[in-house]
C-alpha positions in Angstrom: -9.9 125.2 -154.3 -12.5 124.4 -156.7 -12.9 127.5 -158.5 -11.2 127.8 -162.2 -9.1 131.8 -162.3 -7.8 133.3 -165.7 -4.3 133.9 -163.4 -2.3 132.2 -160.4 0.2 133.7 -159.4 3.1 131.6 -157.1 4.8 134.0 -154.7 2.7 137.2 -152.6 5.9 138.9 -152.5 6.2 142.4 -154.1 6.4 141.1 -157.8 3.8 139.0 -157.7 1.2 141.2 -156.0 2.4 143.4 -159.4 1.2 140.5 -161.7 -1.9 140.7 -159.4 -2.7 144.3 -159.9 -2.2 144.3 -163.7 -4.6 141.5 -164.0 -6.7 142.6 -161.5 -6.9 146.0 -163.9 -7.2 143.8 -166.6 -10.7 142.3 -165.5 -9.1 139.0 -164.8 -10.1 136.7 -162.1 -6.3 136.0 -159.7 -5.4 133.3 -157.2 -1.9 134.4 -155.2 -0.5 131.5 -153.5 1.9 131.7 -150.7 3.8 129.8 -148.1 3.9 132.7 -145.2 1.0 133.7 -143.6 1.5 137.3 -145.1 3.9 139.2 -147.4 7.7 138.7 -145.7 11.4 138.2 -146.7 12.8 141.1 -149.2 9.4 142.6 -150.2 9.4 144.1 -146.4 12.7 144.1 -145.6 14.3 146.0 -148.7 15.1 150.4 -149.0 11.7 151.3 -150.4 13.7 153.4 -153.0 12.0 153.4 -156.1 14.4 153.4 -158.7 13.0 155.6 -162.0 15.8 157.7 -163.3 18.6 155.1 -162.9 16.8 152.7 -165.5 17.7 152.5 -169.3 16.1 150.9 -172.6 13.0 149.2 -171.9 13.4 148.7 -168.3 13.3 152.6 -168.3 9.8 152.4 -170.1 8.8 150.1 -167.6 9.8 152.0 -164.8 8.1 155.0 -165.9 4.7 153.2 -166.2 5.8 151.9 -163.0 6.6 154.8 -161.2 2.6 156.5 -162.5 1.4 153.0 -160.7 2.9 153.5 -157.7 1.3 157.2 -157.5 -1.9 155.8 -158.0 -1.8 152.3 -155.7 -0.3 154.6 -152.8 -3.5 156.6 -152.9 -6.4 153.4 -154.0 -4.3 151.3 -151.0 -3.8 153.9 -148.6 0.2 153.8 -147.8 2.6 156.5 -147.5 4.5 157.8 -150.6 7.4 159.9 -150.6 8.5 162.2 -154.2 11.4 162.4 -152.5 14.0 161.7 -155.2 17.5 160.7 -155.3 20.8 162.6 -153.8 23.9 161.0 -155.5 27.0 162.1 -153.6 30.4 162.2 -155.3 33.5 161.9 -153.3 35.9 162.7 -155.8 35.9 164.3 -159.2 35.9 160.8 -161.4 32.4 160.5 -159.4 31.4 163.7 -160.2 32.6 163.5 -164.2 30.4 160.1 -164.6 27.7 162.1 -163.0 28.0 164.9 -165.4 27.9 162.6 -168.4 25.1 160.5 -167.1 23.9 163.7 -166.9 24.6 164.5 -170.5 22.7 161.4 -171.8 19.6 162.4 -170.2 19.8 166.1 -172.0 19.5 167.4 -168.4 15.9 166.8 -167.7 15.5 164.3 -165.1 19.2 165.0 -163.5 20.3 168.2 -161.8 23.6 168.5 -160.5 24.5 170.1 -156.9 27.3 171.5 -155.8 28.7 170.3 -152.7 27.0 173.2 -150.4 23.6 171.7 -152.3 24.6 168.4 -151.4 24.7 169.5 -147.5 21.7 170.8 -147.7 19.8 167.7 -148.7 21.9 165.0 -146.5 24.1 165.1 -143.5 27.2 165.3 -144.6 30.6 166.6 -143.0 32.3 169.2 -144.5 34.6 168.2 -147.3 33.1 165.0 -147.8 31.5 166.3 -151.2 32.7 167.6 -154.1 29.3 168.0 -156.0 26.5 165.4 -156.3 23.4 165.0 -158.5 19.9 164.3 -157.5 16.6 162.5 -159.3 13.7 163.8 -158.5 11.6 161.3 -160.3 12.7 158.9 -158.1 9.8 157.4 -155.3 10.4 156.3 -151.8 8.0 154.1 -150.0 8.1 152.1 -146.2 8.1 148.2 -147.3 6.6 147.3 -144.7 3.8 149.3 -144.6 3.1 149.0 -148.7 3.3 145.6 -149.4 0.8 144.8 -147.2 -1.5 147.4 -148.1 -1.5 146.4 -151.6 -2.4 142.5 -150.5 -5.1 144.0 -148.3 -6.2 146.3 -151.2 -5.9 143.4 -153.8 -8.0 141.7 -151.3 -10.0 143.5 -151.0 -11.2 144.0 -154.5 -11.5 140.3 -155.3 -8.3 138.7 -155.7 -7.9 134.8 -153.7 -5.3 134.6 -151.6 -4.5 131.6 -150.2 -1.5 132.0 -147.4 0.3 129.3 -145.6 0.3 127.1 -148.2 2.7 125.1 -149.9 3.1 124.8 -153.5 4.5 121.9 -154.4 4.8 121.7 -158.3 3.8 123.9 -161.1 2.9 122.4 -164.5 0.4 124.3 -167.5 -2.4 125.7 -166.1 -2.0 123.8 -162.8 -0.3 124.5 -159.4 -0.1 121.7 -157.0 -0.5 122.5 -153.4 -0.6 121.6 -149.8 -4.2 122.4 -149.8 -5.4 120.8 -153.1 -5.3 122.1 -156.8 -5.3 125.5 -158.2 -6.4 125.7 -161.8 -6.0 128.5 -163.8 -5.7 129.7 -167.5 -2.0 131.0 -167.0 0.2 130.5 -164.1 3.0 133.3 -162.9 5.8 131.8 -160.6 7.2 135.0 -158.7 9.0 133.2 -155.9 12.8 135.0 -155.9 15.3 132.8 -154.6 12.8 130.0 -153.5 13.5 128.8 -157.3 15.8 126.4 -156.2 13.4 124.5 -154.1 10.8 124.9 -156.6 12.6 124.0 -159.5 15.8 122.3 -157.9 16.3 121.3 -161.4 16.4 124.4 -163.3 18.3 126.0 -160.4 21.2 123.4 -160.7 21.4 123.3 -164.1 21.6 127.6 -164.1 24.1 127.6 -161.3 21.4 129.5 -159.3 23.2 130.2 -155.4 21.6 132.0 -152.3 23.4 134.9 -150.9 23.0 137.3 -148.0 22.2 140.6 -147.0 22.4 142.1 -144.1 20.5 145.7 -143.3 20.4 147.9 -140.9 17.7 150.7 -140.0 19.3 154.1 -138.6 17.6 156.5 -137.1 19.8 160.1 -137.7 19.3 163.5 -136.4 19.9 165.3 -139.4 20.8 168.9 -137.7 23.3 167.3 -135.9 24.8 165.8 -138.2 25.2 168.5 -140.3 27.2 170.2 -137.9 29.8 167.6 -137.2 
């Protein structure tokens, strides 16, 4: 760890990897430090839904930039990406009215309203469930178990140094203290998600940060059979 970097990133999840991609494209030298042996946590357990349309304001501007980056990275890093869009199902008239209002705020450019028959053509809902819906064509989908590790491998192949199985014990301006020694850098990005309560317990306590749990299921569905029920 004797090398000095332009940027040191604490956390090898998708947020940390995103910072590494941005820095690499700017010609910076980058180190990524993570206590795990590979990408794990919510970066590989999430839905893989890249929500573009639902963002607003500054978040929408970043989402659109992110969309183009995901499309480019899928080719460069070699992982599957689907331009599947998102179907939102309305089961009541007030829900449909909200979707209509949302479409109006967007000028109809990236929100397409769906009839009940349109909804059933796209997703396996039973007869009488949907009163309508909307389709967001700009949204993307990836397999998070494939995408994040592929991005990490691509970064590694392009000169980013990864220090896996390395516990960070402290961070200060220009330095990251780890179980394997000190990483020196001009700038440090901390992207550790909920682990902030362990790395910065005082800050977490002062702001009332609490951990929560999320259970997820992977379901394999026969769409044709589901539609027939």
